[in-house]
DRENZA-818700 format. One line per 10 residues: their letters; for each residue x, y, z of C-alpha. Coordinates in steps of 0.05 Angstrom, whole numbers, plus 5000, padded with zeros to 4 digits. Layout:
<sites>
A) X/Y/Z  ...
</sites>
This chain:
<sites>
XXXXXXXXXX) 5057/4755/5306  5133/4751/5313  5179/4792/5269  5196/4756/5205  5128/4713/5206  5089/4709/5140  5047/4772/5133  5019/4757/5064  5015/4687/5031  4987/4678/4961
XXXXXXXXXX) 4983/4605/4930  4965/4590/4858  4922/4654/4855  4879/4661/4789  4835/4717/4772  4787/4718/4715  4736/4769/4689  4676/4748/4649  4663/4794/4584  4595/4771/4565
XXXXXXXXXX) 4578/4693/4569  4611/4650/4559  4677/4694/4547  4728/4690/4603  4790/4729/4607  4840/4708/4658  4886/4762/4681  4928/4726/4737  4950/4657/4719  4968/4624/4784
XXXXXXXXXX) 5011/4672/4822  5054/4650/4883  5093/4692/4932  5097/4709/5008  5119/4771/5044  5145/4768/5113  5127/4819/5171  5175/4878/5165  5194/4866/5092  5192/4924/5042
XXXXXXXXXX) 5177/4889/4978  5159/4919/4906  5117/4888/4855  5140/4915/4788  5106/4907/4720  5088/4949/4659  5015/4966/4643  4975/4904/4632  5017/4860/4670  4963/4848/4722
XXXXXXXXXX) 4990/4893/4779  4921/4929/4793  4885/4864/4796  4938/4835/4841  4939/4898/4885  4864/4893/4893  4868/4823/4912  4927/4837/4963  4883/4895/4992  4824/4848/5002
XXXXXXXXXX) 4786/4895/4955  4770/4832/4908  4772/4759/4916  4810/4713/4870  4773/4666/4823  4815/4605/4854  4876/4597/4897  4891/4611/4972  4907/4681/5002  4924/4687/5077
XXXXXXXXXX) 4929/4758/5102  4964/4764/5172  4934/4697/5190  4861/4709/5159  4840/4666/5107  4810/4715/5055  4766/4661/5018  4733/4642/5082  4722/4713/5107  4652/4744/5099
XXXXXXXXXX) 4645/4812/5063  4635/4854/5128  4694/4818/5161  4737/4839/5102  4714/4911/5109  4738/4908/5181  4805/4874/5158  4816/4930/5109  4802/4984/5160  4848/4954/5215
XXXXXXXXXX) 4901/4913/5178  4915/4954/5114  4938/5024/5100  4926/5043/5029  4966/5095/4991  4942/5111/4922  4970/5150/4863  4911/5194/4862  4912/5208/4937  4835/5193/4946
XXXXXXXXXX) 4826/5251/4998  4758/5280/5011  4756/5345/4978  4717/5388/5026  4754/5362/5089  4817/5388/5119  4878/5345/5130  4865/5326/5202  4794/5302/5185  4820/5262/5127
XXXXXXXXXX) 4869/5227/5172  4815/5217/5225  4768/5180/5177  4795/5109/5187  4795/5120/5262  4720/5141/5258  4701/5076/5222  4745/5038/5276  4701/5069/5331  4757/5113/5361
XXXXXXXXXX) 4734/5170/5402  4739/5241/5374  4790/5267/5424  4836/5206/5415  4834/5207/5340  4843/5282/5336  4906/5272/5378  4933/5215/5337  4917/5250/5269  4958/5312/5290
XXXXXXXXXX) 5014/5265/5311  5016/5228/5246  5014/5294/5207  5075/5319/5246  5111/5257/5231  5101/5265/5153  5121/5342/5159  5051/5370/5152  5047/5409/5217  5032/5477/5186
XXXXXXXXXX) 4981/5448/5135  4933/5409/5182  4876/5454/5173  4880/5461/5096  4834/5425/5049  4865/5383/4992  4854/5439/4941  4900/5481/4982  4956/5431/4978  5009/5412/4930
XXXXXXXXXX) 5012/5340/4903  5067/5322/4949  5032/5348/5007  4967/5311/4991  5008/5246/4987  5037/5260/5054  4967/5268/5082  4948/5202/5048  5005/5168/5080  4988/5195/5150
XXXXXXXXXX) 4917/5170/5136  4944/5100/5118  4975/5098/5187  4916/5122/5224  4898/5053/5252  4973/5027/5260  4961/4977/5203  5000/4913/5196  5017/4928/5126  5021/4990/5078
XXXXXXXXXX) 5000/4979/5007  5024/5037/4962  5001/5039/4891  5045/5080/4847  5052/5134/4903  5101/5178/4866  5070/5169/4797  5038/5239/4797  5094/5273/4829  5158/5307/4802
XXXXXXXXXX) 5225/5271/4820  5242/5319/4878  5175/5306/4913  5176/5231/4896  5242/5229/4932  5210/5259/4993  5153/5211/4993  5201/5151/4987  5240/5176/5042  5180/5172/5086
XXXXXXXXXX) 5165/5104/5069  5240/5084/5083  5232/5118/5150  5170/5078/5167  5202/5013/5145  5267/5025/5183  5244/5060/5245  5176/5027/5256  5187/4963/5223  5125/4968/5177
XXXXXXXXXX) 5112/4916/5124  5109/4953/5061  5085/4928/4989  5097/4978/4933  5064/4969/4870  5101/5004/4810  5118/5003/4737  5186/5038/4755  5245/4990/4755  5287/5047/4785
XXXXXXXXXX) 5239/5056/4842  5235/4981/4855  5308/4983/4869  5295/5020/4932  5261/4960/4964  5290/4896/4995  5260/4848/4946  5235/4857/4877  5179/4814/4849  5171/4821/4773
XXXXXXXXXX) 5099/4809/4743  5087/4803/4668  5028/4783/4633  4993/4757/4697  5054/4711/4718  5110/4720/4768  5169/4723/4723  5224/4727/4776  5252/4755/4842  5310/4797/4857
XXXXXXXXXX) 5346/4835/4912  5337/4911/4916  5395/4958/4921  5371/5009/4975  5436/5007/5014  5476/5028/4956  5426/5078/4933  5424/5109/5000  5497/5120/5004  5495/5150/4936
XXX) 5441/5201/4961  5480/5217/5020  5538/5240/4978
</sites>
């Protein structure tokens, strides 16, 4: 895929849930947008806007009720469940607000986990896990379990894990939501580094209008509909932070 090609393409995406026959509740009402390779995009909306439902569809964790979704050239509707599992493991790096680390496993083993599912050998995955933890500033905490780490340290491990299989896209769901402002700043700086230095495609799901301004493009979701797009202000924000 050439830089700038379409990475995510969602067309007329509807998602309904059935709450007892025949009651149907539609959460997404014909969502349309695309994300190009190498973009840093935010999807911003308040609680109840449909962000979580949309995130699950983008991450191939759920399928739309109707509509077309293509992820890095793969038609999600036509893919079988086991194919989606492989797709998620190889193409998408997930970063969640709650970290989702394995409690009794140290940082290295947590980062190695996606590589184990991908069939990568022990020595190679161990070397790559150490390299990724070094990149997020966790060199001195590699052998620590999650209960021995701060919130920011856990999130850095989660970012390293998201990068384990060199994914096509990083999908971050409220990645700073459980952190103080200073730690949140550190986490966002890591995302910017991944975007600017490695050209990673990043989709940030957030309720924070302030955080969304740090991305290149802002997609506003309200009541299950795209209500507009706008340009981010990272260049200006970066200059202000440098002062």
